[in-house]
Each structure stands twice: as structure tokens, then as C-alpha cells.
N, C-alpha and C positions, 0 to 999 in steps of 0.2 A: 504494499499499499504506500509505504513512504517513497519508494522509488518511483511509483506512478505519480505520486503528487509532486514530487520534486522535479520530475521531467516536465509536468504540466505547467509548472510554475516558471522554471528557469530555462528550458529548452524549447518547449512548444508554445509557451506564452498563451495558453488558453485556460488556465485555472482562474476561477473567479476571485482569488486572493493572492496576496502578495507572499505570504508565509504560511507553512502547514499549520493546521488548525492547533496542534500541540505547541508549536512556537508562538502563536497568537495568544493562547492561554497563559503561557509563561510571561509573555510581554505584559500581560495585564497585571501580573503579580510582580513587575517590576524586574524580571529575569530575563535578559537578552542573550542567552548562551545556547548556541545551536546544538552543542553536545548534550545539553540537559534536555531540550526538546526531543532530540533522537532518542535518548534514554527513555523519556517519558512514553513517546509513540511505541517503541519497541516493547517496553515493559507492559504497556496496555494490551497490545496485541498478543503477547505471550500469556499474560494473565487470562484472557478470555479463551485462549486455546486450551490452557489447563482446565478451565471451568466446563468448557465443552466436553473434553475427554472425561473428566471426573463425573460430569452429570450423566453421560450416556454410555459410558465404558464401552461394552460389546455392541451396544445398539446404535452406534455412531453412523450417520449417513451424510450424503452430500446435501440432502434437503434440510437436516437438522443444522448443518453448519451454515447453509444459506439463510435459514430462519434466525439463527443467532446474529448473522451480518445484519440482517434487516431490523432486528430488535436494537442492536448497537447503533444503526444509523438513525433510528427513531429516537433513542435516547440522546444522540448527538443533536439532533434537531430541537428537542424540546428542553434539554438541561445544558449540555455543554455549549451549544451554540449562543444562548444567552449570557452564559458566564463569560464567553469570550468576548461579548460585545456585538454579536452579530445578530441577536435577536431570535425569536422563534422562527424556525425554517428559513433564517437569513433574512427575516423582515425587520431588522433592526435599522439604526442609523448609521452604519459603518460605511453605506454608500455616499454618505455626504462628506466623508473625510477626504482629504487630498489623495490623489492617485498612488503616490508613493508611500503613504502611511503604512506601517506594518499590518495594522488590522483592517485596512480598506477592503471592502467586499464590492465587487462590480454589480451583481445582481442575485436576487434570492432564487431565481429560477435556475440559473447556471450552477449556483451553489448547491442546491439540492441535487440536481442532476449529476455534477461531478462527484459529490460525496457518496451518493447513492451507487454510482458505477463502481467507485474504489471499494466501498464495503462489499458489493457483489463480488468482486474480484477476490477480496479477502476471504469471503465465505467459500468460494470455490476452491482456493488454495489450501484453506483450513480443512476442508472436508477431504480433498484429496490426499494431502500429506498426512493428516492424522489417520485416516483409513489405511493408507498405504504402510505407516509406521506400525500400526496395530496389528497388520497381517504378518509383519516380518518378525515381530517381537514373541 
């Protein structure tokens, strides 16, 4: 997920935000360290992978991993996004900030679409890797 977000921001220039959500969250806390945002992002992703495996153990499926990804996206939209300053489903006031501001958000629709897409990729990868790991152990 982080690689997709980073590429969409700095390489493709089609992300609706200037920094990954983890970096925007830390920015609001007064922490502007990219290493910390990377640790937060990967720690969060690993935590939810453990939760998925622990919850479903032998009954883990791609569908359950995708469902978790959708739940995490919804959580992001109603809890994490307002904490960042982007508002519910990206409908805050961040689009009124200058274009170069770290927590500037271009549009709510593109924000919802991009983050949903990235979360679905996360669910697919999570489901595939965890199922594959379980069958080899």
C-alpha cells in the first residue's frame, strides 16, 4: 500500500494528497519525520494482518481479507480522516489549504477512490500472502 501511495504522490502525481495519510496524521501531532510515518504505516498494516490471521485461523479466505480491507477503509473515512483534518470521507476544509501544504487534499471523490483502491489491493495481497503462508506452515 505504501509503495502505491508513494508512487501515486511522487511519481505519477495523481494522488489527491501531498503526503501519505500516516504522514499527515503525524504532521498534525507536530511530528514531521518520514521514518516515523513509514513505521506507523507498516506497523498498522502488520497489526491488521495479525488480527485477520488470529481471528479466522484456518478459515481465512480472500473474501475475508477483502472485507477487512473495506472495514479498514470505512474506519479511515469516519475516524482517521477527520483526525488528519480531511473530514468525513474527505469532506473537510483541507481543499482550501494552499496546494503545497502537507495536509492539502485535492478532492473528496478522488480521495475516497484512491484510498479505496489501495485498501482493496491491501486486502488482495493480505489474503493471498496469508493463505499461502498458512498452507506452507
